[in-house]
C-alpha positions, 0 to 999 in steps of 0.5 A, spaced: 145 134 777 139 138 775 134 142 778 127 140 780 122 139 774 115 143 776 109 142 772 102 146 774 095 142 772 089 146 773 083 142 776 077 143 771 072 137 774 070 136 781 072 130 785 078 128 781 083 124 785 090 127 784 094 120 782 089 120 776 089 127 774 097 126 774 097 120 770 092 123 765 096 129 764 103 127 765 103 120 761 111 119 761 110 117 768 108 110 770 103 109 776 108 107 781 112 113 779 106 118 780 105 114 787 112 115 789 112 123 788 105 123 792 108 119 798 114 123 797 111 130 798 112 132 791 105 134 789 101 140 792 094 142 791 094 150 792 101 149 796 099 144 801 102 137 800 096 132 798 095 124 799 093 120 792 086 119 794 085 127 795 079 129 791 081 136 788 076 142 788 075 145 781 079 151 780 085 148 784 092 148 782 096 142 782 103 142 783 108 136 781 115 137 782 119 131 779 126 130 782 132 129 778 133 122 775 137 118 780 143 113 777 140 106 775 144 101 780 144 096 774 150 094 770 151 094 763 151 087 760 153 085 753 147 081 751 146 080 744 140 085 741 135 084 735 135 091 733 130 092 728 131 100 727 135 105 730 137 112 730 139 118 734 132 118 738 130 111 739 131 104 737 126 098 736 128 092 739 125 085 737 125 082 745 125 074 745 121 070 750 123 069 757 127 076 757 125 081 763 124 088 760 126 092 766 130 090 773 126 088 779 126 084 785 129 077 783 131 079 776 137 084 776 141 081 771 139 079 764 134 084 762 133 088 756 135 094 760 142 091 762 143 090 755 141 097 753 145 100 758 151 096 754 149 098 747 147 105 748 151 107 754 149 114 756 144 115 751 137 113 754 132 117 756 131 118 764 124 120 764 121 115 769 125 117 775 132 114 774 137 115 769 137 112 762 132 106 762 129 108 756 123 104 756 117 107 753 112 101 754 113 094 756 111 087 754 111 081 759 117 076 760 114 071 756 111 075 751 116 076 745 116 081 740 117 089 738 119 094 743 120 102 742 126 105 746 127 112 747 134 115 747 132 122 750 127 125 754 124 129 748 123 122 744 120 119 750 115 124 751 112 124 744 112 117 744 108 116 751 103 122 748 102 117 742 100 111 747 096 116 751 092 118 745 091 111 742 095 113 736 101 108 737 100 102 733 101 095 737 099 089 734 100 082 736 099 075 734 097 069 738 094 062 739 088 062 743 084 056 746 077 054 742 074 056 735 073 063 734 068 064 728 068 072 727 073 078 728 071 082 734 072 087 739 073 086 747 071 093 750 071 091 758 075 095 763 081 092 767 083 093 774 088 089 779 084 083 782 081 084 789 084 078 792 090 076 787 094 082 787 099 079 781 093 078 777 089 083 773 081 082 772 075 085 768 072 089 773 067 095 773 069 099 779 072 106 780 079 104 780 078 100 773 081 103 767 078 103 760 081 097 755 079 095 748 082 090 744 080 088 737 081 081 734 082 078 727 081 071 725 087 068 722 086 061 722 082 056 725 084 049 728 080 044 731 081 046 738 085 053 737 084 059 733 090 063 731 089 071 731 091 078 730 090 083 735 090 090 735 090 094 742 086 100 742 089 101 750 095 098 753 093 096 760 097 091 764 096 083 761 090 086 757 090 081 751 091 075 756 085 078 761 081 080 755 081 073 751 080 069 758 074 074 759 071 071 753 072 064 754 078 064 749 085 064 754 091 065 750 095 058 749 100 056 754 098 062 759 100 060 766 096 065 769 089 066 766 089 060 762 086 053 764 090 049 770 093 044 765 098 049 762 101 047 755 108 047 758 112 046 751 110 053 750 114 056 756 109 061 757 103 064 753 103 064 745 103 071 744 108 075 740 108 083 739 109 083 731 108 090 729 108 097 732 107 103 728 108 111 731 110 118 728 117 119 729 118 124 734 123 128 730 121 128 723 114 127 724 114 121 719 109 115 720 114 109 721 112 101 722 116 095 723 114 088 723 117 082 726 116 075 724 113 069 728 118 066 732 120 059 732 116 057 738 110 060 735 110 057 728 113 050 731 106 050 736 102 052 730 105 046 726 102 041 732 095 043 731 090 039 728 086 042 722 079 044 723 074 039 722 
């Protein structure tokens, strides 16, 4: 058992909230992890415990204590993994549609983490507060494609910093409703939906976070458009929210799409097809691409050509 890890953050701007400051300065911590640290009495301002909404004065010292990682109560499972790349620091996995990334209520088995624990044993980072999760970023259950997994905390920190600085390349493939004629960009902030807490929405409010999605037309059909999309930021459900916001929801999306869902897709037609990053040890830029899965290409074959 290791000792507490301590971080000190100097507050340089007035009126900043503690949770937002910590999230910005320690990007390896998820928002829920930051909130848990604050509610657990592990964050202090000038030596006194604070609340997440505490406004911090300029010149104050914010102290963050991160407890030792606790064991992850999840069993390793011998689930086949499509590993695109692996070395001593990280691995790149092509996740199938339908697989949950991290265990949560209702999904404790059959997740990517269950499979990683079996494949990697003790060689996964513990930086998110539990031993050996390794997850640097996530994609939704019904989104297929590439994920990077850190095998140690140093690799995790380096990769998380690249995501924070928008230097981590993430490109998706999708089919959306309607015909899009030209390439474009959606620059619209995203926050939790005020009434439906499981949904996100484009909202202009203090709690919103900047979100930018670039999209490029690959092929037009009569009622759909095939796109390539590049994330500049990585908010929850970002592509799904942004495309619905401009009137072109992702085909098959049961949350942000039309009420009559394309059930044959069994979820949104969205594939994380390419990732690129600077290797945390070698400094080399690496890029990996995953081909379109069968569910995607089979759906495209059913679409009527543009008239």
